[in-house]
N, C-alpha and C positions, 0 to 999 in steps of 0.2 A: 308448371314448374318441372324442369327436367331432372334436376339434382337437388337433394336436400340432405345435408349432413347435420346430425344432431348430437352434440356433446360427445364427440368421438375421442376415445382414448386409445393410444397404441403404445405398446411396450416392446422393445427389441432387447432381448437378454434382460438385463436389470435396469435398462434405461427407458424412461418415459419420453418417447419422441414426440407424442402428441398429447395435449392435455385439454380435454373438454372442448374440442374444436367444433364450431358450427358455421356453416356457410350454405349459400344457395346459388344455383345457376338457373336462370329462366330460359324459356324457349327462345331460340335465335338470339342469344346473348353471349357476349364475350366478357368474361370475368377474369381478372388477373389476381393471382396470389403472389404477393411481394414480400421479400425478406432477404436477409443476408444469407450467405452460404452456411448451411447447417441449421437454419432456423426451423426447418420442418416442412418446407414446400414439397420436396420430393416425397416425403413420408405420407403426406395427405394424398397425393396422386397415386402412390403405390397402395395405399389403403383402399382407395376408391376402386381400383382395378383388381384388387384382391391379392396383391403380392405381399402385403403386410397384414398381419391379423389385427382385428379390432378387439380390444378388451371390453370396452363398454361403449354405449352410444349406438346410433343407427345411421345407415346409409340408405337413403330412399332414392330410387331411380325410376322416373315415370310412374310414380305412385306405388312402386313395388319395393318392399324391404329386401335389399340384396346383401345385407350385412354378412350373412353366412354363406352366400352363394359362391361356388368355386369360380376362380378367375376366368376360365374358358367360357363359362356360361354368362358371365358379365359381358364378355366380348360379343357373343352371339345375340345378347339382349340389346346391344347397341352402343356399347362404350368402347372407344378405341384409345390407344395410348401411344404417343410418340415420345420415347425416352430421351433423356439428355444426351446420351452417347450414341443415339440413333439405332444401335443394335441391328445393323444390316448384316446379311450373310455375305461375307467378303468375297467368296468365290462365285457367287451368283451375279448375273447381270442386273442392271437397274430394273429392267422389265420383269425378270424372274422374281426379284424381291417384291415388287408391287403386286405381281400375280398371286403371291402367297395370300394376300388379303382377299382377293376374289375367291381363291380356293377354299378358304376357311368358311366363307359364308355361302358357298355354292349350293349347299343343300338346305339352306334356311330360308325363311321368309324375307331376309334382307338381300337375297341374291338379285343381281341384275339392275340395281338402281344407280350404279356408278360404273364408269368405264374409263379406259385410257384417254379417250378424247377429253373427258372432263378433267383428268389430271393435267393434260396439256393446257387447258383453258386457265387453270389456276396457276400452274408453274410451267410456262412455255419453255423454260430452259431444260426441263426434264426430257422433252422430245429429242433434243440433241444428245442426251446422255443415255438413251434407252438401251443401247447395246453395249454400253461400257460395263466393265466389271466393278462391283461396288468398292473394292479396296483401292481403286484408282481415283476415287472421287475426293474432292476437297471437303473440309468440314461443313461448309455451307451447302454444298451439293448433297452431302449425306443427309442433312436435316430436311432438305426438300423431298428427298426420296422417302425418308422415314414418315413424314407427314402424309405423303401420297399413299404409302402403304396403309397407313391408318385410315385414310379416306376410302380405300378400296374395300374396307369392311362395311361400307354404307352405314356409318354410325349416326346416332342421334346426338352424341356428345363425344368430343375429342379432348383428351387430356394432353397438353403439350408442356414438356418439361424443358425449360431454358431454351426454347426454340430460337430466340433472338440473341442469345448470349454469344459473344465473341465474333459477331458479324460486323463487317464494315458498314458505315452509315448508309451507303447507297443500297446495300443488300438488305439491311434492316427495313428500309422503305419498301423494297420488293416483297419481303415477307409480310410486312404490315398490310399491304394491299391484298396479298393472297389470303390472309386471315379474314379480312373484311369480305372478300369474295366467297369464302367458305360459309360464312354466316349468311350473307345476302342471297347468294345464288343456290346454295345447297340446303339452306335452312338448318345448318348444324350449329349447335351450341358449343362453346369452347371455354375450357378452364385452362388458363395459361399461367404457369409458374415462372416467375422472372425475378432476377436480382436487380435489374435496372428499371427504376420507376419511369425514367424518361422514355425508354422504349415502350413500356407498357401503356403509357399515357396516350400514345398514338392509336391504339387499337381497342382498349378496354372501355366498357361502359360503366363498370363498377370495379372496385378493387378491395381486397382484404390485405391487411398486413399481418404477418405471422412472425412472432419472436419467441425463441426458446420453446417452441412447440405449442404456443397459445395464440389464438386470433385476438389481436388487440385493437383492430380498427376495421371499419367498413365504411366505404364512401366512394365518391368519384376520385379518379387519379389526380385531378387538378387540386383537390383538397390536400393531398399529400405534398404536392409540389409547392403549395403555399404555406406549409406548416414546417418550421425549422425543426421542431422536436420530432415530428414523424420522419422527416428526411434523415435525421441522425439515426433513427432506429433501422432504417434500410441502408445505412452506410453511405449516404449522399450528402 
């Protein structure tokens, strides 16, 4: 088991954004967290990476309780985060943005297990963008670079926030194949937060539905697609 969340509560100001949430991600597994906008998907990812504080509950990563561990130590322990808005440094080139990941892990035991050639294997289009400045990229290109930078940290687990959102169907297929390659070829586990169950169903082996900060379903994505009540909950 790579990740186990147990009864996690998170409060921002006076709002409970997560209520007793529990989920698991196994080794070499792609798990999708599905829900409407504002349901709590991003809040779970931000709690796992340490950007949001946990009031109660536990976050277990590789059999280690990291609930109170600072965010930067979670990164060097093997968790990477590709946020919804990509968060690239706009004035740096694509190569420089990705190299930041290598630099962060350069003096840790995770150093050296990933390189640019592996980036190009997963996202061949990045090779053509490598000298481009980040603020000249399209939305889909920024997402590719954001995921590549996350992989440059040589993680065990990657958290992807809406990585398939807003992409054309052909591009969604490209990203889907890349996600499968990350799991298969790199042995990396993935927790993918998505609004679109149809996109998620192409890549995820298990799914959770979150609604109003609570996990209300666990099962295969096909079960969601076959259940009208569950589809209504995710807005489809």
